[in-house]
C-alpha positions as CSV (number, residue, x, y, z in Angstrom):
1,M,-14.0,0.5,-24.8
2,I,-11.0,1.3,-22.7
3,P,-12.1,4.9,-21.9
4,D,-15.4,3.5,-20.6
5,L,-13.5,1.0,-18.4
6,V,-11.3,3.7,-16.9
7,S,-14.3,5.9,-16.3
8,G,-15.9,3.0,-14.4
9,V,-12.8,2.5,-12.3
10,L,-12.8,6.3,-11.5
11,F,-16.4,7.4,-11.4
12,V,-18.1,4.4,-9.7
13,P,-16.3,5.3,-6.4
14,L,-16.8,9.0,-7.0
15,L,-20.5,8.7,-7.5
16,A,-20.7,6.2,-4.6
17,A,-19.0,8.7,-2.3
18,A,-21.6,11.4,-3.2
19,A,-24.4,8.9,-2.6
20,L,-23.0,7.5,0.7
21,A,-22.6,11.1,2.1
22,L,-26.4,11.3,2.0
23,I,-27.5,7.8,3.2
24,P,-28.1,7.6,7.0
25,G,-28.7,3.9,7.5
26,Y,-25.7,1.8,8.4
27,R,-26.7,-1.5,6.7
28,L,-27.7,0.3,3.5
29,S,-24.5,2.4,3.4
30,A,-22.3,-0.6,4.2
31,G,-24.0,-2.6,1.4
32,L,-23.6,0.2,-1.1
33,N,-19.9,0.6,-0.1
34,M,-19.3,-3.1,-0.9
35,L,-21.3,-3.0,-4.1
36,A,-19.5,0.1,-5.4
37,S,-16.1,-1.5,-4.6
38,F,-17.1,-4.7,-6.3
39,I,-18.3,-2.9,-9.5
40,A,-15.0,-0.9,-9.6
41,L,-13.1,-4.2,-9.2
42,G,-15.1,-5.6,-12.2
43,F,-14.0,-2.6,-14.3
44,A,-10.4,-3.0,-13.2
45,L,-10.3,-6.7,-14.1
46,A,-11.8,-6.0,-17.5
47,L,-8.8,-3.7,-18.2
48,L,-6.7,-6.9,-18.3
49,A,-8.3,-8.2,-21.5
50,A,-9.4,-5.0,-23.1
51,D,-7.6,-3.5,-26.2
52,R,-5.7,-0.4,-25.2
53,P,-5.8,2.7,-27.5
54,G,-3.1,5.3,-27.2
55,P,-2.9,7.4,-24.0
56,G,-4.6,10.7,-23.6
57,H,-3.3,13.9,-22.1
58,L,-4.9,13.1,-18.7
59,L,-5.4,9.3,-18.5
60,M,-3.7,6.2,-19.7
61,V,-3.6,2.5,-19.1
62,D,-0.5,0.3,-19.6
63,D,0.8,-3.0,-18.1
64,L,2.4,-1.2,-15.2
65,N,-0.6,0.7,-13.8
66,V,-3.0,-2.2,-14.5
67,V,-1.0,-4.2,-11.9
68,F,-1.7,-1.5,-9.3
69,L,-5.3,-0.9,-10.4
70,V,-6.3,-4.5,-10.1
71,L,-4.6,-4.9,-6.7
72,N,-6.0,-1.7,-5.5
73,S,-9.5,-2.6,-6.5
74,F,-9.3,-6.1,-5.1
75,V,-8.1,-5.1,-1.7
76,G,-10.5,-2.1,-1.7
77,F,-13.4,-4.6,-2.2
78,T,-12.3,-7.1,0.4
79,T,-11.6,-4.4,2.9
80,S,-15.0,-3.0,2.4
81,A,-16.4,-6.4,3.2
82,F,-14.3,-6.6,6.4
83,S,-15.3,-3.0,7.2
84,A,-19.0,-3.8,7.2
85,S,-18.8,-6.0,10.3
86,Y,-16.0,-4.0,11.9
87,I,-17.8,-0.6,11.7
88,G,-21.1,-2.2,12.7
89,H,-19.4,-3.3,16.0
90,E,-18.1,0.2,16.5
91,L,-21.6,1.6,16.0
92,E,-23.0,-0.9,18.5
93,T,-20.5,-0.1,21.2
94,G,-20.9,3.7,20.7
95,R,-17.4,4.5,19.5
96,L,-18.9,5.8,16.3
97,T,-22.3,7.5,15.6
98,P,-24.5,7.2,12.5
99,S,-23.1,10.5,11.2
100,H,-19.6,9.2,11.6
101,I,-20.5,6.1,9.7
102,R,-21.9,8.2,6.8
103,F,-18.8,10.3,6.7
104,Y,-16.6,7.2,6.9
105,H,-18.2,5.4,4.0
106,A,-18.1,8.5,1.8
107,M,-14.5,9.1,2.6
108,Y,-13.7,5.5,1.9
109,Q,-15.0,5.7,-1.7
110,L,-13.4,9.1,-2.2
111,M,-10.1,7.6,-1.1
112,L,-10.4,4.8,-3.6
113,F,-11.2,7.4,-6.3
114,G,-8.1,9.4,-5.4
115,M,-5.9,6.3,-5.5
116,N,-7.3,5.0,-8.8
117,L,-6.9,8.5,-10.4
118,A,-3.3,8.7,-9.3
119,L,-2.7,5.2,-10.8
120,S,-4.4,6.0,-14.1
121,A,-3.1,9.6,-14.6
122,N,-0.9,10.4,-17.6
123,N,-0.2,13.9,-16.3
124,I,2.4,14.2,-13.5
125,G,0.6,17.2,-12.1
126,L,-2.8,15.3,-12.0
127,M,-1.0,12.4,-10.3
128,W,0.3,14.6,-7.6
129,V,-3.1,16.1,-7.0
130,A,-4.7,12.6,-6.8
131,V,-2.1,11.4,-4.3
132,E,-2.8,14.4,-2.1
133,L,-6.5,13.8,-2.3
134,A,-6.1,10.1,-1.2
135,T,-3.8,11.3,1.6
136,L,-6.3,13.9,2.9
137,T,-9.2,11.4,2.9
138,T,-7.1,9.0,5.0
139,V,-6.1,11.8,7.4
140,L,-9.8,12.5,8.0
141,M,-10.5,8.8,8.6
142,V,-7.6,8.4,11.0
143,G,-9.1,11.1,13.2
144,I,-12.6,9.8,13.1
145,Y,-12.8,8.6,16.7
146,R,-12.2,12.2,17.8
147,T,-10.1,11.1,20.8
148,P,-7.0,13.2,21.7
149,E,-4.7,10.4,20.5
150,A,-6.6,10.0,17.2
151,L,-6.6,13.7,16.5
152,E,-2.9,13.9,17.3
153,A,-2.2,11.0,15.0
154,A,-4.2,12.6,12.2
155,W,-2.5,16.0,12.7
156,K,1.0,14.3,12.6
157,Y,0.0,12.5,9.5
158,F,-1.3,15.7,7.9
159,I,1.9,17.7,8.8
160,L,4.4,15.1,7.7
161,G,2.3,14.2,4.7
162,S,2.2,17.9,3.7
163,V,6.0,18.2,4.0
164,G,6.3,15.1,1.8
165,I,3.9,16.2,-0.8
166,A,5.5,19.7,-0.9
167,L,8.8,18.1,-1.7
168,A,7.2,15.9,-4.3
169,L,5.6,19.0,-5.9
170,F,9.0,20.7,-6.1
171,G,10.4,17.6,-7.8
172,T,7.5,17.6,-10.2
173,I,8.1,21.2,-11.1
174,L,11.8,20.5,-11.7
175,V,10.8,17.7,-14.1
176,Y,8.6,20.1,-15.9
177,L,11.5,22.6,-16.2
178,A,13.8,19.9,-17.5
179,A,11.2,18.9,-20.2
180,R,10.2,22.4,-21.3
181,P,13.2,23.2,-23.5
182,V,12.7,19.9,-25.3
183,V,8.9,19.4,-25.7
184,G,7.8,23.0,-25.2
185,E,5.6,24.8,-22.7
186,G,2.2,23.7,-21.6
187,M,0.5,20.4,-21.1
188,D,2.9,18.3,-23.2
189,A,5.7,19.0,-20.7
190,M,3.6,17.3,-18.0
191,V,2.3,14.3,-19.9
192,W,4.2,11.2,-18.7
193,T,4.2,9.3,-22.1
194,T,5.7,12.4,-23.8
195,L,8.3,12.8,-21.0
196,A,9.3,9.2,-21.3
197,A,9.7,9.5,-25.1
198,H,12.0,12.5,-24.8
199,A,13.7,11.9,-21.4
200,R,17.0,11.1,-23.1
201,D,17.3,14.8,-24.2
202,F,16.5,16.3,-20.8
203,D,19.0,18.3,-18.7
204,P,20.4,15.5,-16.5
205,S,21.3,17.9,-13.6
206,L,17.7,19.0,-13.3
207,L,16.5,15.4,-13.4
208,N,19.0,14.4,-10.7
209,I,17.8,17.1,-8.3
210,A,14.2,16.4,-9.2
211,F,14.5,12.7,-8.3
212,V,16.1,13.5,-4.9
213,F,13.1,15.6,-4.0
214,L,10.7,13.1,-5.5
215,L,12.3,10.2,-3.6
216,L,12.1,12.2,-0.3
217,G,8.6,13.5,-1.0
218,Y,6.9,10.3,-2.2
219,G,9.2,8.3,0.1
220,T,7.4,10.0,3.0
221,K,4.1,8.5,1.8
222,V,5.8,5.1,1.1
223,G,6.7,5.1,4.8
224,L,10.5,4.9,4.4
225,A,12.7,5.6,7.4
226,P,13.5,8.3,8.5
227,L,10.3,9.7,7.0
228,H,8.0,7.2,8.6
229,A,6.9,8.8,11.8
230,W,3.3,9.3,10.8
231,L,2.7,5.7,9.9
232,P,2.7,3.9,13.4
233,D,0.4,6.5,14.9
234,A,-2.0,6.5,12.0
235,H,-2.3,2.7,12.2
236,A,-2.7,2.6,16.0
237,E,-5.3,5.3,16.3
238,G,-7.4,5.0,13.2
239,P,-10.0,2.4,12.4
240,T,-8.4,-1.0,11.5
241,P,-9.9,-1.0,7.9
242,I,-7.9,2.1,7.3
243,S,-4.8,0.4,8.6
244,A,-5.4,-2.4,6.1
245,V,-5.8,0.2,3.3
246,L,-2.8,2.2,4.3
247,S,-0.5,-0.8,4.4
248,G,-2.1,-2.6,1.5
249,L,-2.8,0.2,-0.9
250,L,-1.8,3.8,-0.2
251,L,1.8,3.0,0.3
252,N,1.8,1.3,-3.1
253,V,0.3,4.4,-4.8
254,A,3.2,6.6,-3.6
255,L,5.6,3.8,-4.7
256,Y,3.9,3.8,-8.2
257,A,4.5,7.5,-8.5
258,L,8.2,7.0,-7.6
259,L,8.6,4.2,-10.1
260,R,7.2,6.4,-12.9
261,F,9.9,9.0,-12.3
262,K,12.6,6.3,-11.9
263,I,11.8,5.2,-15.5
264,L,12.6,8.8,-16.7
265,L,16.0,8.7,-15.1
266,A,16.7,5.2,-16.5
267,S,16.0,6.7,-20.0
268,N,18.6,9.4,-19.6
269,P,22.1,8.0,-19.8
270,A,23.7,11.2,-18.3
271,S,21.6,11.2,-15.2
272,I,22.4,9.5,-11.9
273,V,21.5,5.9,-11.3
274,P,18.6,5.9,-8.9
275,G,19.3,2.4,-7.7
276,P,21.9,3.2,-4.9
277,L,19.6,5.9,-3.4
278,M,16.6,3.5,-3.4
279,M,18.6,0.5,-2.0
280,G,20.1,2.7,0.7
281,L,16.7,4.0,1.9
282,G,15.3,0.5,1.6
283,L,17.9,-1.1,3.7
284,L,17.7,1.6,6.3
285,S,13.9,1.1,6.6
286,L,14.3,-2.6,6.8
287,I,16.9,-2.7,9.5
288,F,15.4,0.2,11.5
289,A,11.9,-1.4,11.5
290,G,13.4,-4.8,12.4
291,F,14.9,-3.4,15.6
292,M,11.7,-1.4,16.4
293,L,9.5,-4.5,16.1
294,Y,11.1,-5.8,19.4
295,R,10.0,-2.7,21.3
296,R,6.4,-2.5,20.3
297,R,3.6,-3.2,22.9
298,D,0.7,-2.2,20.7
299,I,-0.3,-4.9,18.2
300,K,-1.3,-2.4,15.5
301,R,1.9,-0.4,15.9
302,M,3.9,-3.6,15.6
303,F,2.4,-4.4,12.3
304,A,2.8,-0.8,11.2
305,Y,6.5,-1.2,11.6
306,S,6.2,-4.5,9.7
307,S,4.8,-2.4,6.8
308,I,7.8,-0.1,7.0
309,E,10.1,-3.1,6.9
310,H,8.4,-4.6,3.8
311,M,8.2,-1.3,1.9
312,G,12.0,-1.1,2.5
313,I,12.4,-4.6,1.0
314,I,10.3,-3.6,-2.0
315,V,12.1,-0.3,-2.6
316,F,15.4,-2.2,-2.3
317,A,14.3,-4.6,-4.9
318,F,13.3,-1.9,-7.4
319,G,16.5,-0.1,-6.6
320,L,18.4,-3.3,-7.4
321,A,16.4,-3.4,-10.7
322,G,17.2,-5.7,-13.6
323,P,14.6,-8.2,-14.8
324,L,14.9,-10.3,-11.6
325,G,14.9,-7.4,-9.1
326,N,12.0,-5.7,-10.7
327,F,10.0,-8.9,-11.0
328,A,10.7,-9.8,-7.4
329,G,9.7,-6.3,-6.3
330,L,6.4,-6.5,-8.1
331,L,5.7,-9.9,-6.5
332,Q,6.8,-8.8,-3.1
333,M,4.5,-5.7,-3.3
334,T,1.5,-7.9,-4.3
335,M,2.1,-10.5,-1.6
336,H,2.6,-7.8,1.0
337,S,-0.6,-6.0,0.1
338,L,-2.6,-9.3,0.4
339,T,-0.9,-10.6,3.5
340,K,-0.7,-7.4,5.5
341,S,-4.4,-6.5,4.9
342,A,-5.3,-10.1,5.9
343,I,-3.4,-9.6,9.2
344,F,-5.2,-6.4,9.9
345,F,-8.5,-8.1,9.2
346,S,-7.7,-10.6,12.0
347,V,-6.2,-7.9,14.3
348,G,-9.2,-5.7,13.9
349,H,-11.6,-8.2,15.2
350,V,-9.2,-9.4,17.9
351,T,-8.9,-5.9,19.3
352,Q,-12.7,-5.5,19.3
353,V,-13.2,-8.7,21.2
354,K,-10.4,-7.9,23.7
355,R,-11.3,-4.2,23.8
356,S,-7.5,-3.5,23.8
357,Q,-4.7,-3.1,21.4
358,W,-2.0,-3.9,24.0
359,M,-0.4,-7.3,23.5
360,A,-0.2,-7.8,27.2
361,D,-4.1,-8.1,27.1
362,I,-4.1,-10.6,24.2
363,G,-3.0,-14.2,24.4
364,G,-4.0,-17.8,23.6
365,L,-6.0,-16.7,20.5
366,T,-5.9,-20.2,18.9
367,E,-7.7,-21.5,22.0
368,S,-10.2,-18.7,22.7
369,H,-10.9,-17.6,19.1
370,P,-9.6,-20.4,16.8
371,S,-10.6,-18.7,13.5
372,L,-9.0,-15.4,14.3
373,G,-6.1,-17.0,16.1
374,W,-5.1,-19.4,13.3
375,G,-5.7,-16.7,10.7
376,L,-3.3,-14.5,12.5
377,V,-0.8,-17.4,12.8
378,A,-1.0,-18.0,9.0
379,G,-0.7,-14.2,8.3
380,V,2.4,-13.8,10.5
381,A,4.0,-16.9,9.0
382,A,3.4,-15.5,5.6
383,I,4.6,-12.0,6.3
384,A,7.7,-13.4,8.1
385,G,8.6,-15.2,4.8
386,L,8.0,-18.8,5.8
387,P,7.4,-21.3,3.0
388,P,5.2,-22.2,1.2
389,F,3.7,-18.7,1.2
390,G,4.3,-16.3,-1.7
391,V,6.3,-13.8,0.4
392,F,9.0,-16.6,0.8
393,M,9.2,-16.8,-3.0
394,S,9.5,-13.1,-3.6
395,E,12.1,-12.6,-0.8
396,F,14.1,-15.6,-2.0
397,L,14.2,-13.9,-5.5
398,I,15.3,-10.6,-4.0
399,V,18.0,-12.2,-1.9
400,S,19.2,-14.2,-5.0
401,A,19.3,-11.1,-7.1
402,A,21.1,-9.1,-4.4
403,F,23.9,-11.8,-3.9
404,T,24.4,-11.8,-7.7
405,R,24.8,-8.1,-8.1
406,E,25.5,-6.6,-4.6
407,P,26.9,-9.2,-2.2
408,V,27.7,-6.8,0.6
409,L,24.2,-5.3,0.5
410,A,22.8,-8.8,0.3
411,I,24.3,-9.6,3.7
412,L,22.7,-6.5,5.2
413,L,19.4,-7.5,3.5
414,V,19.5,-11.0,5.0
415,F,20.4,-9.5,8.4
416,G,17.3,-7.3,8.3
417,L,15.1,-10.1,7.2
418,L,16.3,-12.4,10.0
419,L,15.9,-9.5,12.5
420,A,12.3,-8.9,11.6
421,F,11.6,-12.7,11.4
422,G,12.8,-13.2,15.0
423,A,10.7,-10.3,16.3
424,L,7.5,-11.5,14.6
425,L,7.8,-15.1,15.8
426,L,8.7,-13.9,19.3
427,R,5.4,-11.9,19.5
428,L,3.4,-14.6,17.8
429,G,4.1,-17.2,20.5
430,D,2.2,-15.4,23.3
431,L,-0.5,-13.9,21.1
432,A,-1.5,-17.2,19.6
433,F,-0.3,-20.0,21.8
434,G,0.3,-18.6,25.2
435,P,-2.2,-18.6,28.1
436,V,-5.6,-17.0,27.3
437,K,-5.7,-13.4,28.3
438,G,-8.2,-10.6,28.2
439,L,-11.9,-10.7,27.5
440,I,-13.5,-13.7,25.9
441,G,-16.5,-12.9,23.8
442,P,-18.2,-13.9,20.6
443,V,-16.9,-12.7,17.2
444,K,-19.5,-11.3,14.9
445,A,-17.4,-11.2,11.8
446,S,-16.9,-12.9,8.5
447,S,-13.6,-14.7,8.0
448,V,-14.0,-14.8,4.3
449,P,-11.9,-11.7,3.4
450,L,-9.1,-13.0,5.8
451,F,-8.9,-16.5,4.4
452,A,-9.4,-15.4,0.8
453,H,-6.3,-13.3,1.0
454,L,-4.3,-16.0,2.8
455,A,-5.4,-18.6,0.2
456,L,-4.1,-16.4,-2.6
457,V,-0.8,-15.8,-0.9
458,L,-0.5,-19.6,-0.3
459,L,-1.4,-20.4,-3.9
460,A,1.2,-17.8,-5.2
461,G,3.9,-19.6,-3.1
462,I,3.0,-22.9,-4.7
463,W,2.1,-22.0,-8.3
464,L,2.1,-18.8,-10.3
465,P,-0.1,-18.7,-13.4
466,P,2.1,-18.5,-16.5
467,A,0.1,-15.5,-17.7
468,M,0.8,-13.6,-14.5
469,V,4.5,-14.5,-14.7
470,A,4.7,-13.2,-18.3
471,W,2.8,-10.1,-17.3
472,F,5.2,-9.3,-14.4
473,Q,8.2,-10.0,-16.6
474,H,7.0,-7.5,-19.2
475,V,6.4,-4.9,-16.5
476,A,9.9,-5.6,-15.1
477,R,11.4,-4.8,-18.5
478,M,9.4,-1.6,-18.6
479,L,10.9,-0.5,-15.3
480,G,14.4,-0.7,-16.7
């Protein structure tokens, strides 16, 4: 049963991408995009209850990647629903043509295929190829408007992403070289489950060097400072649904790859402890992004830096490790994906109505567009870590674990959180409650994806299902 379910998660988006490349009509292609994403979500949810046989040489499913697969498929579906109305407006205003729409929908499903393949791969080489495929599809979508700014952002994303993926490839090769004397040449030396079973016997010096390259390589795609330069431009110049996917999903896929290799180091007692490196980069990203939030004038760039901030928090939590640190990191990752994508759902329609991304042209949203305005208020309150939203719970757990294990670093963590908190609330005042600014027009959009995400984040802050807690606790132990 499980191979069929994994095949569904992988081949539904792949087949949909092939079909969408041929369908000219917008309404039909948007509907098929949503349907394919919904079916893939159904297969991902079925993996939660299915019996899991042993892993193969190429694919596997365990409690760790199921977390990512379900989250990836859910946000992929809700973003496809948001995308239907957003892209329809772009077609009406002439920013995109029918051929652009066909290309966009095909690339969207190909991107989901690449991310799902990376998450379900049991071969570290295949995982690298899948991450690169997902990256290339998003590069193409970032430049879809064909403006000089969009093409520059896509080119910057491509160049920096290529540097990152090259570093990750070199790190992957070093892991293979460390494994070859122990497990032999060929496919076995690239199968992650085999690597995990024999990692104790690997050459620790090779593993240490490999992890540094992997941290820098995949860290580029996670958006960690100082490797983040592509992220604000990609958010600002690409379609807003891609901003939602970048912040909510693609950063998580690169993080997942990094966590897999972190497990290998944790299994080798003679290797370096990866925690200090991860905590250092995480804190750097958090504090740097916190300061940059005060300087942003473009609303999409501002929330791009918020994504850098939160990925720093998440990487810090996983670097802190331990049962509490890993649990809090998983929860923070989940809450960030749901909340940040919801924020971009609101921001996307706001920028369409106002015909501007500059915050100077946006104001008084709760008065002019109550649904979008209050949705943005709730999203910013959630992402800033205010109770009773789920981000507050996850950040509270991270801070608690940090004060228990690394009090000095905990002070820097709290400083970064307060820094970002102040910037977000400062900007929110004018955007939501200041005088009405900019154009005032009707909003032809569904608020269901926006408020569905916010409802889940609110529920998580009030009550977590015991089954979910037990699941995350088990995954936290897997991460070491």
